[in-house]
C-alpha positions as CSV (number, residue, x, y, z in Angstrom):
1,X,21.6,13.3,4.8
2,X,23.0,10.2,6.6
3,X,20.1,10.3,9.1
4,X,17.6,10.4,6.2
5,X,19.4,7.6,4.5
6,X,19.4,5.5,7.6
7,X,15.7,6.2,8.2
8,X,14.8,5.3,4.6
9,X,16.7,2.1,4.9
10,X,14.8,1.1,8.0
11,X,11.4,2.1,6.5
12,X,12.3,0.2,3.3
13,X,13.2,-2.9,5.4
14,X,9.9,-2.7,7.2
15,X,7.5,-1.9,4.3
16,X,9.2,-3.1,1.1
17,X,6.6,-5.9,0.7
18,X,4.0,-3.2,0.3
19,X,5.8,-1.5,-2.6
20,X,5.5,-2.2,-6.3
21,X,8.4,-4.1,-7.9
22,X,9.6,-0.9,-9.7
23,X,9.5,1.0,-6.4
24,X,11.4,-1.7,-4.6
25,X,14.1,-1.9,-7.4
26,X,14.7,1.9,-7.5
27,X,14.8,2.2,-3.7
28,X,17.1,-0.7,-3.4
29,X,19.5,0.6,-6.1
30,X,19.5,4.1,-4.7
31,X,19.6,3.5,-0.9
32,X,21.2,0.1,-0.6
33,X,23.4,-0.2,-3.6
34,X,24.2,3.5,-3.5
35,X,23.7,4.1,-7.2
36,X,23.2,7.6,-8.5
37,X,20.0,8.8,-10.1
38,X,21.9,8.9,-13.4
39,X,23.2,5.3,-13.1
40,X,19.7,4.0,-12.3
41,X,18.2,6.0,-15.2
42,X,20.8,4.6,-17.6
43,X,20.1,1.1,-16.4
44,X,16.4,1.4,-17.0
45,X,16.5,3.7,-20.1
46,X,14.5,6.4,-18.4
47,X,15.3,10.0,-17.5
48,X,17.1,11.0,-14.3
49,X,14.0,13.0,-13.4
50,X,11.8,10.0,-13.8
51,X,13.9,8.1,-11.3
52,X,14.0,11.1,-8.9
53,X,10.2,11.4,-9.0
54,X,9.7,7.7,-8.4
55,X,12.1,7.7,-5.4
56,X,10.5,10.9,-3.9
57,X,7.0,9.4,-4.3
58,X,8.1,6.1,-2.8
59,X,9.8,7.9,0.2
60,X,6.4,9.7,0.8
61,X,4.6,6.4,0.6
62,X,7.0,4.8,3.1
63,X,6.5,7.8,5.5
64,X,2.7,7.3,5.1
65,X,3.0,3.7,6.0
66,X,5.1,4.5,9.0
67,X,2.6,7.2,10.1
68,X,-0.2,4.7,10.1
69,X,1.6,1.5,11.2
70,X,4.4,2.8,13.4
71,X,6.6,-0.3,12.9
72,X,9.9,1.7,12.9
73,X,8.8,3.8,16.0
74,X,7.9,0.7,17.9
75,X,11.2,-1.0,16.9
76,X,13.2,2.0,18.2
77,X,11.2,2.0,21.4
78,X,11.8,-1.7,21.9
79,X,15.5,-1.2,21.3
80,X,15.6,1.6,23.8
81,X,13.8,-0.5,26.5
82,X,16.1,-3.5,25.9
83,X,19.1,-1.2,26.2
84,X,17.8,0.2,29.5
85,X,17.2,-3.4,30.8
86,X,20.7,-4.4,29.9
87,X,22.1,-1.3,31.7
88,X,20.1,-2.2,34.8
89,X,21.4,-5.8,34.6
90,X,25.0,-4.5,34.7
91,X,24.4,-2.9,38.1
92,X,26.1,-4.5,41.0
93,X,22.8,-4.7,43.0
94,X,20.2,-6.5,40.9
95,X,17.8,-6.4,43.8
96,X,17.5,-2.6,43.4
97,X,17.0,-2.9,39.7
98,X,14.4,-5.7,39.8
99,X,11.3,-3.5,40.1
100,X,12.5,-1.3,37.2
101,X,13.4,-4.3,35.1
102,X,9.9,-5.8,35.7
103,X,8.3,-2.5,34.7
104,X,10.3,-2.3,31.5
105,X,9.5,-5.9,30.6
106,X,5.8,-5.2,31.2
107,X,6.2,-2.2,28.8
108,X,7.7,-4.5,26.2
109,X,5.0,-7.1,26.6
110,X,2.3,-4.4,26.2
111,X,3.7,-2.9,23.0
112,X,1.4,-3.5,20.0
């Protein structure tokens, strides 16, 4: 569950500007403010099921955006490459790491 929550938080960060105001509000309350479905339903005078359905549809929309745009996947790949470069820079002999660092930097530069 924590992995899904973390993923949804990232997807929401990347794609929230593509959502409707209602989708943004429900997702923010549920994933960021950690309100329950019942609490959100009470706040908006709708059923718990209505909130649940909206959140599930919005999660699916976020996954579709990610499938098409790959912003989160590219973000994770960049983080991985940067971490690898930092590890190489920590080595005692930078001369040995130079070619690998250059290759990784080129990969970063070529990312869309």
